[in-house]
C-alpha positions, 0 to 999 in steps of 0.5 A: 526621310524628310518632307519639304516645300518651297517658299519665297520672300520678296521685297526689302527682305534683308534690311527689314529683317524678314529673311533673318527672321525666317531663317531663325524660325526654321532652325528654332523649330527643328527644320532645315533649309536650302537657298535655291535662289537669292537675288539681292537688291543693289539700290534703295529702290530695288527689291530682293528675292529669295526662294528656299526649300524648307525641310522637316522630319514630318508633315506636322513639323513642316506645317508648323514651320510653314505656319510661322514662316507665313506670319513673317511674310514667306509664301509658298511658291505654288499658291493654290486657292484658299479654302472657304467653308460656310459658318454653321451659325451666327458667331460660330466659325468653321473648325480650323478657320484662319486667324488673321495677323494685323499685317496687310493680307491677300486671299487667293480665290478662283485664281485672283488675289483679293486684299482683305479689307479692314484687317486687324489681328485675331479675326476671321476672313469672310469672302463675299460674292456679288450678284453673279456669284463671283468673289467680290471682296474679302473682309476681316470680321471679329467672331461676334460679327460672323453670320450663319453661311458667311464664307469663312477662310480656313487653313492657310492655303492661298493666303499671303501676308505682307509684313510692313518693311522697315523704311530705308530712308530714316529722314523726314517726318516718318523716318524716325518711327520704328525707333523703339522705346527709350527714356534716354532719347532727347525728348525735345528732338523726339517731340519735334519729329512727332509734331512734324509727323502730325503736321504731315499727316494733316497736310495729307488729309489724314486722320489723327486719333487721340487715345487718352487716360485720366492722368492727362487731365490730372497732370495739367495737360488738359488745356494743351490737348484742348488747343490741339482739338480746337486747332484741328490736329485731333480728329477723333478721341477715344477715352473712358468715362474717367477721362471725360469726368475729370475734364468736366470736373476741371471746368466746373470746379477747377479740380481733377479728382478733387485736386486743383491742378494749378496749385495742387491744393485739395479744396474742402469737399473736393473729393465730391467734385467728380460726383457733382460733375457727373450729376450735372451732366446727367441732369443735362442729358448729355455732354453736348447738351451741357455744352449747348446750355453753357454748363461746360465752357472749356476743356477737351470735351467742350472742344470736341463738341464745339468743333464736331470732333467725334469721341468714343467713351468706353465704359468699365465695371469701375465707372462712377455714374457713368456719363450719359455718353459713356457706352456701357455695352462692351460689344457696342463699345468695341465696334465704336472703337473699331470704327475709329481705329480703321479710319485713323492714319495716326494714333496718339496713345497718351497715358492709358494702357487699357484703352490703348490696348483696345484701340491697338487690337483694332489697328493694322500694322501700317498705322503710325503709332506714338505711345507716351507713358511714365511707365516703361512697361506700358510703352513696351507692351503697347508697341510690342502689339505689332505696329511697324511704324511706332515710337514710344516715349517714357515721360510725364504726359503733363510735360509731353502734351504742352511741349507737343502743342507748343511745337505744332502751334508755334510753327503755324 
């Protein structure tokens, strides 16, 4: 004897791969299905619809299948209200709480669907009520932000996940995104498309976040990234202590990690330059103070201060110093990164795995992402975290950033 339940999918479910993914989930988990209804969209703007009856040997097996289908955008045909339970204490969620994906998500409460605000992966969903006791909105919250008596969604009933669909039109500024990772793709043409996407994002009043690693400074791309900041193409910066130290060292001593990035020479005592740079900024009290005192007169951090571009420097256990601006409290740093990620419309991940992972964890799957690294494993790992609009390039960051800056700024 088997148990079954009806689910449905709607949208561009064929060319996006959603329907195929759901078929694969059912069969891989030992279930079976029958297609009750299948209406195929016959134009680029027309959506498709499918209703399936999913069967399994036991209730537990069926629930496992439904859970996986839910992650792929299938929803029960008879959605009931989501269940909510109060959090028993600060930072404590009820057993069986719903853990979010990074896809757009809706929660059904008292017959109405509420869009979950600030969606990101691996969070709880909290429903907040207005002064009249009516559901006002739903919000994704990390576990350390949960407060006692927060109404936390549990189980998977009354939850609708909407995975972004692959764009049917692959032309235009964003049509190339979802292109995957390739070191064989012509760099110049890809950079031109990325430049076009950045320009269009800015034309639409979008915000661009750059996530940068120290290799960007060490490879000689510092001045070109500074140009992009100065000309208004970078709205926020996320990095670590090392990136800022190398950038400031380059300004004060002409070196990065003790090496002259133009001549590739190692000046005598150059290995001490990063410590000297740290001490000068610590003496000034902050990067902003060092800029105002004319101690720092060029570079990425200088342009951020001079052009009111906010930056987050998240610290780590291996940091020297650190700089006064570096956030050493992990939770505080996460919250600062999360605020930037939620504001960003496009993210450039430039030669840093750890900071890019931190930002990527906070991004909804609809945010456009460009990831560039010389290591193909880094690019693959970052893009596999779930952005539906992403492109990766395996190339030297010291080549990519200057070409990108020239392409954007020469077209002005």
